[in-house]
Structure formats: structure tokens, C-alpha cells
C-alpha positions as CSV (number, residue, x, y, z in Angstrom):
1,X,0.0,0.0,0.0
2,X,1.1,3.6,-0.5
3,X,1.2,6.1,2.3
4,X,1.4,9.8,1.7
5,X,2.2,12.0,4.7
6,X,2.2,15.8,4.6
7,X,4.3,17.6,7.1
8,X,3.5,21.2,8.3
9,X,5.6,23.9,6.8
10,X,7.1,21.5,4.3
11,X,6.4,21.8,0.5
12,X,7.0,18.1,-0.1
13,X,5.2,15.1,1.2
14,X,6.6,11.8,2.4
15,X,5.6,8.8,0.2
16,X,6.2,5.3,1.5
17,X,5.3,1.9,0.0
18,X,4.7,-0.5,2.9
19,X,3.4,-4.1,3.5
20,X,1.9,-3.1,6.9
21,X,-1.8,-3.4,7.4
22,X,-3.7,-0.1,6.9
23,X,-5.7,-0.4,10.1
24,X,-2.6,-0.9,12.3
25,X,-0.7,1.8,10.5
26,X,-3.5,4.4,10.9
27,X,-3.9,3.5,14.6
28,X,-0.1,4.1,15.2
29,X,-0.2,7.3,13.2
30,X,-3.3,8.7,14.9
31,X,-1.8,7.9,18.3
32,X,1.4,9.7,17.5
33,X,-0.5,12.7,16.3
34,X,-2.7,12.8,19.4
35,X,0.3,12.4,21.8
36,X,2.7,14.6,19.7
37,X,5.3,11.7,19.7
38,X,7.4,10.5,16.8
39,X,6.3,7.4,14.8
40,X,8.6,5.2,12.8
41,X,7.4,3.6,9.5
42,X,9.3,0.9,7.6
43,X,8.9,0.7,3.8
44,X,8.8,-2.5,1.8
45,X,12.6,-2.2,1.2
46,X,13.4,-2.2,4.9
47,X,14.1,1.6,5.2
48,X,12.9,3.3,8.4
49,X,11.4,6.8,8.4
50,X,10.9,8.7,11.6
51,X,8.0,11.2,11.5
52,X,7.3,13.8,14.1
53,X,3.7,13.3,15.2
54,X,3.1,16.9,16.2
55,X,4.1,18.1,12.6
56,X,1.8,15.8,10.6
57,X,-0.6,17.8,8.5
58,X,-2.4,14.9,6.8
59,X,-2.0,11.2,6.0
60,X,-3.4,9.4,3.0
61,X,-3.4,5.6,2.9
62,X,-4.3,3.9,-0.4
63,X,-4.7,0.2,-0.9
64,X,-3.4,-1.2,-4.1
65,X,-6.0,-2.2,-6.7
66,X,-5.1,-4.2,-9.8
67,X,-4.9,-2.1,-12.9
68,X,-7.8,-2.6,-15.2
69,X,-7.1,-3.5,-18.8
70,X,-9.6,-3.1,-21.6
71,X,-12.6,-1.0,-22.4
72,X,-16.0,-0.7,-20.7
73,X,-18.9,-0.6,-22.9
């Protein structure tokens, strides 16, 4: 799944591809935002990103859908 996180006062967003379950990730992220504590996320290549919870502007989690091929009609 793809995770996009906007940070306050930053023109760029953080984009991470992760194998973690969306529900568990959103729970950890919302807890960090509420407490103002940092949260660490691990992408599908094993890299770790530390995000300050008090600076998160928004988070968008999208599940992967298979690409459709063909025409509707």
C-alpha cells in the first residue's frame, strides 16, 4: 500500500510503500498525532522513516488495486 504524509511547513510530502496493514498503521499514526510523539514507519525495502507526530498535516493511505485493462462498454 502507498502512504502519503504531509508535514506542516514543508512543501513536499513523504511517500512510502509498505506491506503493513492499513488499520494498524492508521492506529499508530493517529496515536502519534494525538500524543505529539514521533512514529517510525518501515517501507517495503526495509528503510525506516521517523516522522514527528506533532508536525503531521495529513496522511493518505491507499490500498493497491489491480490495474484494469480493456474498455468498458
